[in-house]
N, C-alpha and C positions, 0 to 999 in steps of 0.2 A: 533647406526648409527644416524647420524645427519639429514637425510631426505634430501628432495630436497630444494635447496636454491631459486630456481625460481619456482613459481607455475606452474602447467600444467593444461590445460582445454582441453576439447573435446566437440564435438557436436553430439554425438551419437543420442540423441533424435530428432535432426534435427530442432531445434527451430530457429526462424528468428534472435533473438538477445540474447546474453549472457552477463549479467552485471556482472562485476568483480570489485574487490576492489583494484586492483594494475594496474599499467600503463606499467609494464614490465612483461612479462610472456611467457610461451611456449604454442603453440596451436599444438595438435596432431591429430586433425580432428576427426576420429572415434576411437573407442576402438581398441586395438590390438587384432588380427593381421591385422585389416583393416586400421590402422592408416596411415597417411601420414607422410613424414619426419618431425620431431618435430622442428618447427621453432620458433625462438625468435621474439617476437613482442614488440615494444616499441612505445607507444602513444606519448611520448614526451609532448608537451604542448597541445595536442589535447585530447578530451575525447572519441573519437571512432577510431577504427581501423578494417580493413577487412583483414582477412587471405588470402594471395595470392594463397594458395593451395585449401582450401575448401570453400572460400568466406563467412565464418562465420563473422558476425559483432559482435565485442566486444565493449561494451560501459562501461566506468569507472563510478562506483558509490561509492562515498566516504564512505557511511555508511557500506559497506562490508569489511570484513577482507581479508588478503592475501589468506587464505584458504577457501574462501567462493565464491559463485557465485549464480546468479538467472537465472535459476534454479540450485539448489545445485548439482543436479545429474550431471552437467557438470564438476565438479571438478574431476581430474583424480588422483586416489590413486594407486601408483605402488606397488602391493602386493609383488612382488619379491624383490624390494629394501628395503621393510620394514622387511624382514626376516633376 
């Protein structure tokens, strides 16, 4: 299976800011089953965006890859899709 084309991030740890290496991604809020609707966020020319559901602040960091975040624990890996 090819995996997700768009990276997914969550804020289960409850951190104030999540740094990501992409400007287009999905926010799922908390981990399933307590996730909110998976929303597509696009920073465009900006370097920050706030999720309208969970108020998580995402900040773009060029040194990170698409499958990385700071904290790294905020990257969502869908175990079901990987099977």
